[in-house]
Residue frames relative to the residue before (quaternion, step in Angstrom):
aa qw qx qy qz dx dy dz
X 1.0000 0.0000 0.0000 0.0000 0.00 0.00 0.00
X 0.4760 -0.6691 0.4623 0.3347 3.63 -0.90 0.68
X 0.4606 -0.6482 0.5179 0.3154 3.58 -1.03 0.63
X 0.4197 -0.7257 0.5070 0.2003 3.45 -0.98 1.05
X 0.5985 -0.5884 0.4146 0.3519 3.45 -1.18 0.56
X 0.4718 -0.7161 0.4217 0.2948 3.62 -0.48 0.95
X 0.6384 0.5400 -0.2936 0.4633 3.52 1.13 -0.85
X 0.5582 0.6408 -0.3811 0.3641 3.57 1.16 -0.56
X 0.7994 0.3073 -0.1492 0.4942 3.53 1.13 -0.62
X 0.3835 0.7527 -0.4394 0.3055 3.41 1.46 0.18
X 0.4450 -0.7045 0.4700 0.2910 3.72 -0.68 1.01
X 0.6968 0.4764 -0.3167 0.4326 3.62 0.92 -0.73
X 0.4068 0.7372 -0.4792 0.2478 3.64 1.10 0.05
X 0.5943 0.5566 -0.3768 0.4416 3.59 1.11 -0.63
X 0.6198 0.5429 -0.3424 0.4516 3.64 0.97 -0.73
X 0.6505 0.5250 -0.2707 0.4774 3.52 0.98 -1.09
X 0.6690 0.4948 -0.3328 0.4437 3.54 0.85 -0.92
X 0.6421 0.5185 -0.3303 0.4579 3.61 0.93 -1.03
X 0.6194 0.5262 -0.3649 0.4541 3.75 0.95 -0.64
X 0.6565 0.5050 -0.3170 0.4620 3.49 0.96 -0.90
X 0.6349 0.5220 -0.3265 0.4667 3.65 0.95 -0.88
X 0.6992 0.4637 -0.2926 0.4587 3.64 0.87 -0.82
X 0.8098 0.0266 -0.0145 0.5859 3.62 1.01 -0.72
X 0.1412 -0.8382 0.5226 0.0658 3.53 0.26 1.32
X 0.5356 -0.5968 0.5026 0.3232 3.56 -1.20 0.68
X 0.6634 -0.4813 0.3831 0.4260 3.53 -1.35 0.32
X 0.6627 -0.5006 0.3452 0.4372 3.65 -0.99 0.28
X 0.4739 -0.6930 0.4636 0.2833 3.55 -0.88 0.87
X 0.6520 -0.5036 0.3915 0.4099 3.61 -1.30 0.43
X 0.6002 0.5629 -0.3643 0.4361 3.56 1.10 -0.79
X 0.6957 0.4698 -0.2938 0.4571 3.61 0.76 -1.00
X 0.6726 0.5182 -0.3043 0.4318 3.63 0.96 -0.87
X 0.6803 0.4734 -0.2932 0.4767 3.57 0.95 -0.90
X 0.6500 0.5007 -0.3300 0.4668 3.56 0.97 -0.81
X 0.6346 0.5182 -0.3430 0.4595 3.66 0.92 -0.73
X 0.6548 0.5051 -0.3139 0.4666 3.57 1.06 -0.75
X 0.6218 0.5498 -0.3127 0.4618 3.51 1.02 -0.87
X 0.6745 0.4790 -0.2890 0.4818 3.57 0.87 -1.07
X 0.6563 0.5188 -0.3460 0.4247 3.64 0.85 -0.71
X 0.6210 0.4868 -0.3266 0.5203 3.63 1.12 -0.81
X 0.7277 0.4402 -0.3156 0.4207 3.64 0.58 -0.91
X 0.6088 0.5093 -0.3800 0.4750 3.63 1.01 -0.76
X 0.6254 0.5132 -0.3554 0.4683 3.66 0.88 -0.79
X 0.6370 0.5272 -0.3260 0.4582 3.65 0.81 -0.82
X 0.6652 0.5175 -0.2974 0.4486 3.52 0.85 -1.03
X 0.6525 0.5270 -0.2927 0.4592 3.51 1.00 -1.02
X 0.6843 0.4798 -0.2972 0.4617 3.57 0.85 -0.98
X 0.6503 0.4924 -0.3519 0.4591 3.64 0.91 -0.75
X 0.6481 0.5016 -0.3381 0.4627 3.63 0.92 -0.72
X 0.5906 0.5975 -0.3082 0.4463 3.56 1.14 -0.84
X 0.7274 0.4154 -0.1911 0.5116 3.48 1.12 -0.96
X 0.6700 -0.5447 0.2958 0.4084 3.66 1.20 0.36
X 0.5562 0.6329 -0.4072 0.3527 3.64 1.14 0.02
X 0.5122 -0.6271 0.4556 0.3698 3.55 -1.00 0.69
X 0.6273 -0.5293 0.4235 0.3833 3.54 -1.31 0.35
X 0.0683 -0.7778 0.6248 0.0042 3.46 -1.02 0.91
X 0.5631 -0.6138 0.4390 0.3368 3.64 -1.17 0.46
X 0.6832 -0.4820 0.3749 0.4005 3.48 -1.31 0.24
X 0.6303 0.5221 -0.2998 0.4902 3.49 1.15 -0.95
X 0.6545 0.5086 -0.3226 0.4570 3.64 0.90 -0.83
X 0.6589 0.4943 -0.3237 0.4655 3.56 0.92 -0.77
X 0.6333 0.5021 -0.3512 0.4727 3.61 1.02 -0.68
X 0.6311 0.4998 -0.3646 0.4680 3.66 0.90 -0.74
X 0.6402 0.5231 -0.3315 0.4546 3.62 0.79 -0.94
X 0.7141 0.4353 -0.2706 0.4768 3.67 0.74 -1.00
X 0.5827 0.5226 -0.3963 0.4799 3.69 1.10 -0.46
X 0.6270 0.5336 -0.3425 0.4526 3.64 0.94 -0.73
X 0.6250 0.5599 -0.2769 0.4682 3.48 1.14 -0.88
X 0.6770 0.4636 -0.2491 0.5145 3.50 1.32 -0.70
X 0.5902 -0.6448 0.3101 0.3739 3.58 1.35 0.09
X 0.4840 0.6392 -0.4404 0.4040 3.47 1.29 0.44
X 0.0825 -0.8573 0.5079 -0.0118 3.57 -0.54 1.12
X 0.6760 0.4327 -0.3155 0.5062 3.65 1.19 0.10
X 0.6308 -0.5862 0.3923 0.3234 3.42 -1.16 0.77
X 0.6649 0.4965 -0.2966 0.4727 3.56 1.02 -0.94
X 0.6320 0.5293 -0.3351 0.4562 3.65 0.95 -0.82
X 0.6885 0.4837 -0.2974 0.4512 3.57 0.95 -0.94
X 0.6118 0.5492 -0.3156 0.4738 3.51 1.07 -0.84
X 0.6680 0.4537 -0.3293 0.4893 3.74 0.80 -0.84
X 0.6477 0.5104 -0.3366 0.4545 3.68 0.91 -0.94
X 0.7271 0.4177 -0.2612 0.4781 3.73 0.94 -0.76
X 0.4073 -0.7104 0.4903 0.2983 3.59 1.16 -0.48
X 0.5921 0.5303 -0.3862 0.4679 3.56 1.08 0.72
X 0.6345 -0.5210 0.3890 0.4179 3.63 -1.25 0.11
X 0.5959 -0.5380 0.4402 0.4021 3.61 -1.28 0.43
X 0.6256 0.5575 -0.3780 0.3936 3.62 0.93 -0.55
X 0.6047 0.5602 -0.3282 0.4614 3.52 1.14 -0.73
X 0.6892 0.4690 -0.2642 0.4851 3.47 0.90 -1.04
X 0.5955 0.5556 -0.3412 0.4693 3.64 1.01 -0.72
X 0.6629 0.4943 -0.3156 0.4655 3.63 0.78 -0.87
X 0.6763 0.4642 -0.3074 0.4823 3.63 0.91 -0.89
X 0.5923 0.5444 -0.3661 0.4678 3.59 1.01 -0.71
X 0.6736 0.5066 -0.3112 0.4389 3.53 0.77 -1.01
X 0.6225 0.5258 -0.3250 0.4799 3.58 1.00 -0.84
X 0.6870 0.4791 -0.2841 0.4667 3.60 0.87 -0.85
X 0.6068 0.5041 -0.3678 0.4924 3.57 1.15 -0.55
X 0.6138 0.5488 -0.3281 0.4632 3.62 1.00 -0.76
X 0.7181 0.4215 -0.2563 0.4909 3.63 1.07 -0.73
X 0.4708 -0.7039 0.4015 0.3488 3.55 1.38 0.18
X 0.4499 0.6682 -0.4871 0.3374 3.65 0.95 0.75
X 0.7992 0.1457 -0.0555 0.5805 3.59 1.19 -0.71
X 0.1141 -0.7272 0.6656 0.1228 3.51 -1.38 0.28
X 0.3450 -0.6902 0.5911 0.2350 3.57 -1.31 0.51
X 0.0411 -0.7708 0.6357 -0.0087 3.55 -1.00 0.89
X 0.6333 -0.5139 0.4232 0.3947 3.54 -1.39 0.52
X 0.4607 -0.6612 0.5340 0.2558 3.54 -1.05 0.94
X 0.3850 -0.7272 0.4992 0.2716 3.70 -0.54 0.83
X 0.6972 0.4857 -0.2665 0.4549 3.54 1.10 -0.56
X 0.7754 0.1380 -0.0219 0.6159 3.60 1.28 -0.58
X 0.2629 -0.8426 0.4461 0.1480 3.53 -0.07 1.25
X 0.5479 0.5633 -0.3757 0.4912 3.57 1.53 -0.18
X 0.7621 0.4041 -0.2196 0.4557 3.69 0.96 -0.54
X 0.3264 -0.7109 0.5884 0.2048 3.52 -1.33 0.33
X 0.2046 -0.7402 0.6152 0.1784 3.51 -1.23 0.45
X 0.4423 -0.6888 0.5131 0.2582 3.57 -1.19 0.60
X 0.0622 -0.7841 0.6175 -0.0085 3.49 -0.78 1.08
X 0.3697 -0.7107 0.5367 0.2648 3.68 -0.84 0.83
X 0.4429 -0.6425 0.5629 0.2723 3.53 -1.13 0.66
X 0.7174 -0.4052 0.3138 0.4720 3.55 -1.23 -0.13
X 0.6374 0.4892 -0.3043 0.5117 3.57 1.14 -0.80
X 0.6641 0.5149 -0.3078 0.4462 3.54 0.98 -0.71
X 0.6135 0.5289 -0.3414 0.4768 3.55 1.12 -0.60
X 0.6552 0.5013 -0.3116 0.4714 3.56 1.03 -0.90
X 0.6892 0.4599 -0.3187 0.4603 3.71 0.82 -0.69
X 0.6079 0.5233 -0.3456 0.4870 3.64 1.12 -0.64
X 0.6393 0.4734 -0.3333 0.5061 3.66 0.90 -0.80
X 0.6668 0.4891 -0.3431 0.4455 3.72 0.77 -0.73
X 0.6341 0.5482 -0.3036 0.4529 3.50 1.10 -0.84
X 0.6636 0.5064 -0.2767 0.4760 3.51 1.02 -0.94
X 0.6746 0.4368 -0.3094 0.5083 3.56 0.94 -0.76
X 0.6121 0.5231 -0.3711 0.4625 3.72 1.03 -0.46
X 0.6623 0.4799 -0.3406 0.4638 3.57 0.94 -0.67
X 0.5819 0.5285 -0.3735 0.4925 3.63 1.12 -0.43
X 0.6441 0.5028 -0.3201 0.4795 3.60 0.91 -0.83
X 0.6386 0.5210 -0.3248 0.4638 3.63 0.95 -0.82
X 0.6617 0.4718 -0.3294 0.4806 3.60 0.92 -0.82
X 0.6403 0.5205 -0.3542 0.4401 3.62 0.85 -0.75
X 0.6289 0.5242 -0.3264 0.4725 3.59 1.00 -0.85
X 0.6527 0.5155 -0.3114 0.4596 3.52 0.86 -1.08
X 0.6336 0.5349 -0.3305 0.4508 3.63 0.96 -0.80
X 0.6597 0.5136 -0.3031 0.4575 3.51 1.00 -0.96
X 0.6979 0.4778 -0.2542 0.4691 3.56 1.09 -0.79
X 0.8302 0.1904 -0.1395 0.5050 3.65 0.81 -0.76
X 0.5679 -0.6067 0.3706 0.4148 3.64 1.29 0.07
X 0.6399 -0.5567 0.4048 0.3418 3.46 -1.34 0.86
X 0.6903 0.5098 -0.3127 0.4073 3.56 0.76 -1.06
X 0.6837 0.4769 -0.2904 0.4698 3.60 0.95 -0.84
X 0.6220 0.5150 -0.3661 0.4624 3.57 1.03 -0.67
X 0.6423 0.5174 -0.3266 0.4616 3.68 0.99 -0.83
X 0.6347 0.5143 -0.3284 0.4741 3.56 1.03 -0.76
X 0.6284 0.5306 -0.3273 0.4653 3.61 0.98 -0.90
X 0.6819 0.4884 -0.3013 0.4535 3.54 0.84 -0.90
X 0.6213 0.5423 -0.3234 0.4639 3.57 0.96 -0.94
X 0.6854 0.4885 -0.2814 0.4609 3.61 0.86 -1.01
X 0.6771 0.5005 -0.2822 0.4598 3.57 0.97 -0.80
X 0.6884 0.4965 -0.2524 0.4646 3.50 1.18 -0.68
X 0.4937 0.6856 -0.4004 0.3549 3.55 1.26 -0.31
X 0.4526 -0.6669 0.5013 0.3148 3.64 -0.91 0.69
X 0.2030 -0.8053 0.5492 0.0933 3.55 -0.94 0.92
X 0.4499 -0.6844 0.4391 0.3692 3.54 1.33 -0.16
X 0.7240 -0.4205 0.3036 0.4548 3.57 -1.27 -0.19
X 0.6094 -0.5489 0.4184 0.3903 3.58 -1.13 0.49
X 0.5662 -0.5921 0.4225 0.3876 3.56 -1.08 0.62
X 0.1619 -0.7538 0.6198 0.1463 3.58 -1.24 0.39
């Protein structure tokens, strides 16, 4: 049986929770990075719609942009996105149904499939890539070139494996 978190049963937890409620800490890195991610993805969704593309989900946009980054296998995209292969497979199937993608036999591994964009898929991936560049340009205008470069540098720094 998994060992329970000692703090989960601590009697003084109510006092600590009350202190947090009275004086909350600054937003967590989790909240800050998620808000930034949602801002970028919402902007991407809006620009795609503005360019005449149908609405797609966050996961579908991540799959399409991963293909634009050169990832062609479900497992590679899943690892890149930090989700299960099943989640990516479901999004890929939905994008196949939208005629953006097709699955073909992997020439290097006959048991596997690779994801190939259709002509429509290539168009939306190019539009998404151009939209992401537009989003970065707008962000630069809003926060300044120096801050954008700092943000990129920080986000690109290696963080090592997640804590255990």
